[in-house]
N, C-alpha and C positions, 0 to 999 in steps of 0.2 A: 981530516981530509975526506974520509969516506962519508962522514955526516954531512959535510958541505955539499958533496956531489949528490947525495940523496935529496937534499933540500932543493937543489937546482932542478933535478929531474921532476920533483913534485910540483914545482912552480911551472915548469914547461907543460906538464900534463894537465894543470888546473883548468885552463881555458877549454881544452878538449872535453874534459869531464863535465864542466859546466854546460857546454853546448849540448853534450850528449844527453844531459838530464833536463833540458829546457822544457820539452813537452810534458814529461812526467811531473816536473815541478809545477807547471801551470795546472795540470789536472789535480794535483794534490791541494793546490790553493782552493779548488772548487770540489773537493772530494765528495762531500755529501750530495751535491747536485748531480755530479757525474754518476755516482753510484745509484742514486734514486731520482732520476730526472722526471720533471713534469713540464707540461707546455708553458706554465706560468713562470717557472724558475729557470728554464734552460737557456733563455735568451742571453743573459750576460755571459754565460760560459761560451756560447757560440760566437758572440761578438769578440770575446778575448782570443779565441782560436783563430778567427779570421784576421784580426788585427795583428796577431803575432807574426804572420808571414812565414811560419815554420814550414819547411818542405815536408815534414812528417804529419802535418795537420790534416791534409786531405785523406790520407790513408786511415788515420784514426777516425775521422768522421764517417767514412764508408764502413769501417768495421763496427763502429758504434751503431750505425743505422741498421746493419745486418745482424746485430746481436752477437758479434764475435769478440766483444770485449769482456774481460773477466777482472774481478777484484780479488786480490789475495787477502784472505781474512786476517792473517797474522799481522800485516803491516799496512793494509789498505792500498797498496800499490796496484796500478792498472797494467794489464798485459793483454795481448792478443791471444786468444785461446783456440785450440783445435783438439778434437778428440784423438787420442792415441792409445796405444797399448799400455795399460796400467794407469790410465787417468787422462788428464788434460795437459797438453804440451803448451807451455807459456812462452810467448815471444815478447821481447822487450819492445816497447812502443817507440823508443828513440833509435836504437841501433838496429832493430830487426833481427837480432840474434835470438835463437831459442835458449831460454834460461834454464828451464828444467821441466820435468814432467811430474805433476803432483796429483794426488788423489782428488777426485771430483768434489769431495767434501771440504777440501782445503781452500776452495775458491768459490766465488759467487758470480754467476753469469749476469751481466747487465742487460735487461730486457726493456728497452724504451717502448712505450705504447705508440699507437698509430699517430697521434698528434705530435709527439716528440720527434718521431721519424720524419714527419713532414717538415718540421722546423729544421732538422738536420739537413734534409735534402735542399732546403732553400739556402742554407749556409754553404753547402757543398758546391752549389752552382757557381758561387763566386770564384772558387778555385778552378772549376772545370772550364770557365770561359777562356782561359789561356792554356788549356791542356794541349800537349803536342798532338794528341789523337783527335782528328776532326770529328769523329763520331761522338766523343765526349763533349766537344764544344757545341756541336749541333744539339745534343741532348740538353745541355745547359741553356741554350737559347730557347729551345722549345719549353723548358720548364719556366723560364721567365715569361714567355708568352702566355702560359696557362695561368700564372699567378703574378701579375704585375704589382710590384711594391716599390716604394720610393728608395728602399735600401739597395735595390739592384741598379739604380741609375749610375752611381759612381763606378762600380766595378765593370759595368757594361761599357761605359765610355772609355775606361782605361784599357779595355781589350780590343777596341776597334782599330787603332792605329797599326798594330802589329798583326792583324788578322790576314793570313796569306790567301785564303779562299775568297774570291770576289763575291760569289753569291752569298756566302755566309756573312761577309762584311756588310753587304747591302742590307741583309736581314737584321744585323745588329744595329745598323744606323736607323732602320725603320723603328725598331723597338725602343731605341734610345730616344727617338723623337716622340714616341707615344709617352714614355716615362717622363720626359721633360715637360710635355704638355700637362701632365697630371700632377707631377710631384716636384717640378723644378722650383728653385729658390728665387730666381729672378723673374719678375713679372713680365718684362719685355721679352725675355727669352721664351717664356711660356706662350705668350701671344704669337710670337714668330713661329713657334712649333705648331700651334693650332692653325694659323693661317696656311701653313704648308700642307695641311691635311684637307683643305677645301676641295681638292680633286682626288682624294683617296676614297675609292669605292669599296675597300675591303671591309669585311664584317668587323675586324679588329679595330680599324680606324673609327668606324661608326660607333662602336661600343665605347671607345675612349671618349668621344665627344658626348655621348649620352651620360657617361659617368661624371664628366665635368659638370654637366648641366643637371645633375640630380638635385632634387629639391624636396622640401617637406612642408606640410601645412602647419602654420604657426598662428596662434591667436595673440593679439596685442590689446592691452588696455591703454589706449592713447595712440601716438604715432608709431608706425611700424619701424622696426629696426633691422639692420643687417642688409644683405645683398638681395633685394626684393626681385623675385622673378615675375610675380603677378599678384595683383590685389583682387580678392574674390568678393563677389556680391552674393549675399545669402538669398537663396531662392532661384538664382540664375546659375552661378558657378558652383554652389554648394547648397545642399538641402538644409532645411532648418534642423532636422534631427541630427545630421552629420555634424553640423556646426556646433550644436549644443554638446554632443558627445565629445567633440574636441575640447570644449571648455571644461567639461568634467575631467578630462584627462590632464589638461595642461594648467587649468586655473583652479582645480580642486573644488568645482561647484558641485552641488548636490545632484546626483543622477536622477533622471526621470524614472518613475516606477512603471513597469510594464503592466499590461492588462492581466497577464498571468499572475504576477506578483500581487497585484491588487486583489484578484479573486482569492488567492491563497490567504491573504491577510484577513479578508472578510470571513472566509470559512473558519479561520481560527478564533473568530470573535462572535460566533453565533450564540445567542442566549435567548432561550424561550421563543425560538422561531423568528427572532429579530436580530438585526445588527445596528446598534446605535439607534434604537427605536424605529428602524425602517424594516417592515416585514420582508422576509426572504423572498416572497413571491414577487416583490417589486424590483428586485435586484437584477432582473433581466435587462433593465434599462441602464445604459452606461452612466447617464447623469446621476441616477439614484445610487449607483455603486460608488461614484466619486463623492457624492454627498455623504454617504455612510462612512467612507474612508476618512474624509476630512473631519467628521465628528469624532472618530476614534483618535485621529491625530491630535485634535484639540484636547482630548482627555489624556493624552500621553501614552495611549496604548500602542500606537504605531508611529513611525517616523513621518514627518511632514511631507506632503506630496508637492512636487514641483508642478505648478499650473502653467497653462499656456501663456498667461500674462507674465509670469516670472521668466519664462523662456524668452519671450519677446523683449523684455527689459534687458536681459543679459545679452542678447544678440545685438541690441542697440548700443550697449556699453562697450563691447569689444569689436575689434577689426580683425579680419582674417586675410592672410596673405600666404602665398607660396614663396618660400625663401630658399635660395640656393644654398647648398651645403658648402660650396666654394665661396670664400669671403671676398676674393678679388673680383670687383665688378668688370675690370678690363678683360680679365680672362674669360668670364662667362659671356660677356658681350661678343668677344671674338669667337668663342665656341658656338654661340647661337647663330652667328652669321655663317660660320663654316658649315654648320649642320644644315642650314637652309640651302646652301650651294650644293652640298653633298646629296641632299634629298632630291633636288632638281635633277642632278646628274644621274642619280639612281633611277628616277622615273623615266628619263630619256632612254637609258640603257635597258630598263625593263621592257619598254616598248620595242626597242631593237631586238631584244632577246625573244619577245613574243612574236615578232615578225619572222625571225629565223625559224621558230617552232612552226609557225603557220606555213612558211614556204616548205619546210621539211614534210609536214603532213600533206600539203598539196601535192608534192612530188610523189608521195606514196599513193595517194588517190589517183593521180594521173596514170601511174604505171598500172595500177589495178584496173582502171576504167578504159584506157585508150583502146585496148583490144575489143572490148564490148562496144565501144563507140563505132568502130569500123563495121563489125558484124551487124549491129542493130541498125546502123545507118544505111548500109547497103541492102540488107536482107529483110529488115523489119522483124527479126526474130528476137523474141524475149527469151534469152538464154539464161535460165535459172541455174545452170550448171557451170556458169563462168567462174564462180568462186572455187569450184572443184578443180578447174584447170590451174588456178593459182596454187592449190594444195598439191597437185601433181608435180608442179615445178619445184616446190619446196622439198618434197620427198625425193625427187630426182637428185637435188643437191645433197641431201643426206646420204643417199646410196653411193653417190660418187665419192664422198668423203670416207666411206668405209673401205674403198679400194685405193684412193689417192690420199695418203696421210698428210701431205703438204697442203695446207689450207689455201694458200695462194694458187697453187696449181689446180687444186680441186675446184676452186671457184672459176678459173679460166675454162676448165672442162665442163663444169656444170651448166654454165649459161647457155652455150650453144646446144648442149645435149637436152636441157630442159625445153628449149625451143622446139627441137626436133620431136621429142616425145609428145608434147602437147599439141604440136602442129599435126602430127599423125593422128592423135586422139580426136582432134577437132574435125579433121577431114573424114575420119571414120564415122563420127557422130552425124556429120552433115549428110554423108552418103546413105547411112543406114536409117536415119530417123528424120532429120530436119527436112530433107528434100521432099518428103511425102506430106509435109504439113505446111507448105508455103501458103500464105494468105489465110491461114487458120490460126490466129493468134492464141485463142484459148486452149486449143489442143496442143499447140507448141509449148505454151507455158506449163501445162500439166505434164507433158512428156519430158521436158528438160528438168522439171522439178523432180520427177521420178528418177531420172538419170543421176541427178545430184545426190539423192539419197543412196542410190546403188553404189556410186563411186565412193561415198563416205564409208559405207559398210565394207566395201572391198579394201579400202585403206586400213580399216580396223582389223580386218582378217589378216592382212599381210604384215602390218607394222604394230598392231596392238593399239590399245587406248592410251598408252603412256606417251607423253610429249617427247619428241626426238630432237636432239641437238643439231643445229646447223651452225657450226662454229666459224666465226669470221677470222680472217688472217690477223696476225699480230699487228700489222701496220694499221689496222682499222680499230684497234683497241684505244680506249681513252677518248678524249674530247679536245677540240680546239678551244682553248680558254683565252678569250679576248681580254676579259677582266673578271673581277669577282662577281659580276652580275651576268655577263653575257658569255655563254659557252654553248657549243653544239657538238654532239658526238661525231666522230669520223665516219661511222656507219651512215648516219643521216646525210652527211656531206656526199658520201659515195652514192647513195640512192638519188640525191638531187642531181649529181653529175650524170648518173645513168639515165635519169628521166630526160635531161637535156639531150643526151646522145640519141635517145629513142625519138625525141621530138624531131631532131634534125634528120634522122634516118627515115622516119615515116614521111616527113615532108619531101625528102628527096625521092622516095619511092612513088609517092602520089603525084609529084609534080614533074619528075624527070625520067620516069620509066614508062614502058608500054603498059605494064601491069597497072601502074597508077592511073594512067590515062583511061584504061578500060574500066577500072574501078570507079573513077569519077563519072564516067559516062553512064554506067549502070546506076550509080547513085542518083544522078540528076534526072535521067529519063531512060528507064530500062527498055521501053518499046523502041525508041529511036536508036539506042545502042544496038539492039538486036537487028534492026534493019540495016545497020552499017556493017554487019558481019561479025560483031562481037558475040561470043557465046556466053549469055548471062549465067547459064547453069555452071559452066566451068569457073567463071569469075566468082560466083557465090561460094563455090567449094573452096577456091584458093583464099578468098577473103575470110571465110570462117576459119580455115586453118591458120591464116596469118594472125587473126585476132586471138585464137587459142594459144598459139606459140608465144605471142607477146605476154599473155597471162602467165604462161609458164616461167618466163624470165622474171616477171614481177614476183612470182612465188619464191624464186631463189633470193631476190633482194629482200623481200619481206621476212623470209625465214631467218635472215641473219640477225634480226633483233626481236622477232616474235616467236612464240612457241609453234613448232611444227606438229600439228595434230590433224586428225581427219576432219575436224570441224573448223579449221582456220579459215577456209574459204567463205564460210557463212558470215564471218566478221567483216568481210569487205564487199559482199555482193550488194547489200543495200546502198552503201556509199557509192559503189560503182554506178549503179543505176541512177542515183541522184545526180552524180557528176555528169553523166551523159545527158540526162534530161535538162538540167539547168544550163549546161554549156551549149547545147544544140546538137541534135542527133546527126551522127555521121560526119562530124567536123572535128578535126584534130585540134585546131585553135580553140574551138568551142569547149572541147574536153579540158584543155589546159585552163581556160577561163573558169569553167565550172569547178575544177579541182581547187583553183586558187580561191574562189569565193567560198566554197564549203570549208576548206582548210582554215581560212582566216576567220570565218564565222564561228566554227567549232572552238578554235583556240581562244577567241574572244570571250565566248560564253564560259569556257572552262576557267579563264582568268577571273571573270566576275564571280563565278561560283565554283571554286576549286574543290570543294568537299563533295560535290555531286556531279560526277561525270555523266550519269544517265540524263541529267537535265540538259546537258549540251546536245546529246543526241535528240532529245525530244524537241527542244527549241529549234534545232536545225531543221528537223522535218517540218515543223510548223512554218518556219521561214520559207522553205522551199515551196510548200503548198501555196503560200501567199504570193511568192515570186511568180509561180507558174500562172496564177490568175491574171497577172498583168503582162506577162511575156510567155505565152504558151509554147512558143517555138524555141525558147532558150536564148542565151546571150547572143550567140552567133547562129542565125537560122540558115538553113540550106537555101541555095539559089537555083532557079531553074523551074521547069514545068512540074517536075515531080515534087517540088517543095510544097505545092498546094494540095497534094494528095493526102 
C-alpha cells in the first residue's frame, strides 16, 4: 500500500518536475553553443528559446547578455550566478531558487562577445514587445527601429492588437508597415504598404524606400537578367575604365596594367642599358614603354598587356545594367513611384521650412533695425553705437535674471526695464553728444563709433569677457514640429510675435498719437514743422530715446538665443543699416520690407551654399549695393518736401 501511494505521488509530481526543468533541458540540448557562443552559431539557440514561449526565457536572455550566467563544471548545468561570501551563489534558471554557494573555481562564467550580445538583444526584443512595463515595450520598439529585420515583423504584428498605449500602438503600426514593405511575403501587401508611404516625410520612411530600391552594377554577356533598374551606356552613364574594372571583377577578365606596374616591370628587365632592345633613354615615351613591355610579354617574361583594342572589344561584347536587389518588379515600381512623390513633398516642405527661417531672420533684423530707422530717418544721424544699445538691453535681461529666478517673471520685468535703461542712455547720448553734431555726418559717425567702443569696454569691465546666459522660460524650449522636414523653435516664434507687436505699436504711435504726428512732421519737413510750433529739438531727443529703447528690447529678444557678450551688438549693426537703407530711411513699413528682403536673400544663399555662411554675408552686401544703384531711396521712399533733400 505504501509503495502504491509513493508511485501515485511520483506520477503527480512528474509534470511539475518536467515543466520545472524545461529551460534547463533546452539549454542542455545546446550545451556547447550556450557555454561558448559565437555570432555564427548562436542563432538556432536563440530561435529555440523564442519559439519555446517559456516565461523564464526572457530572464535567461537578459542574464546571458549581462554575463550573469555560469556553467557548473562537474555536470555542465547552467545557473544564474552572483558573487557572495565564500564564492558564487548559484540560482536555478527554472525555479529561481538559490541552489548553493560554490567556490569560484567550480564554475565557469559565460562571457558572450559584443556580436553575440547584439544577437541576444534582438531575440530579447520579441519578448519585450508585450512586456507589462511600457518602458520595456518602448525600448523594444526603438531597438526594432534601429535594426529592422524580417524576423521582427511577426512578433511586432502580434503585439499591436493588445497594446494599451495609443502612441506606442501607432508607432508599432508604423514600424510594422515599414517591415512589411521590405520583408513581407505577399507582393500585393508589400505594394499596399509602400503606397501608404507616399506621404510619409520621415527619415525612416525615406530610408525604407531607398533600401527597397538599392541596386548594383551588373555586366551581362547577352540579354540582361533580373529586375533591371537602368541600362547603362559606356561613356555616358559609366566610364570605360569603370566598365572594364567591373568586367574584371565579375567576368574574370585580365586586368589592365597601370603605368606604375608597367614601369616596375621594365625596370626589372633592364639589360645592358636596354629593355627588349629599346634603349632606356627612349622609355620616356609611353608608346616606347608599351612597345618594350609587349616585346617582353611575347618572350614570356611578363604577363600579356590588355590593349585599348582588347578593352573596346570586351565592352562591345558585354552589356551593363543597374539591377535592383529586390526581385519583385511590382514592389520596386511602387517604391520608385512613392519615392518620387515623397521627394516632391520634401522639396515643397523644405521651401516652406526655408520660408519660416527667412521670416524668423527677418523679424530679428526688423527688431534690431526699426529703432535705427526712426532715428536715422528723423535726425539723419549715423549712429554706430546702435548695436551697443542692443547689447545693453541683453545685459539688462541678464541682470534681471540674477534677482528674479523665475524666467517668465524675469522676462516680463526685463522687457520694460531694458526699454527704460536704453531710452535713458539714448537721451543722454543725444543731449551730451549728438545735439552738437547735427548736419555734420562725418563727425557724428566718428563720435558714435568711439562711443560704441567705449560702451563695449565698459561692458567688459563690468561683466567680463565670458558670454553670459540669458535663459528663456521653459515654455519657450523646444520647437513647433509640423512634420519631419518643417519645424521652428518656439523662441523664434516668440520673436516673430514680438516683432508684429512692435510693428503694430509703432504704427499706432506714429499714426494715432500727438508724438507720432510731430515725428512725421519733423521727418517730412522740419522747417515747416518748426513754424507750426513743434519743437524739433525736443522731438529729436524723444525720437532718439525711442529708437534706443526699442534697440534695448530687441537685445532682450536676441539674447534669448544668441550669446550675450560685449561684442554682440557689432553682429547686428551692419545688418541694421542695410535693412534701413534697403527698406527706405525713416519708414517703418520700409524697414519691414527691407528686413524681409535681406532675411529671405540671406537664407536663400545659405541654402544654396550651406557650408559657407560668410558667402551669404558677402553676396548679400553685393546684392544690396546693386539694388541701391537702381533704387537709391529704398523700397518705400519718404514722401514730402524733405524727401528730396
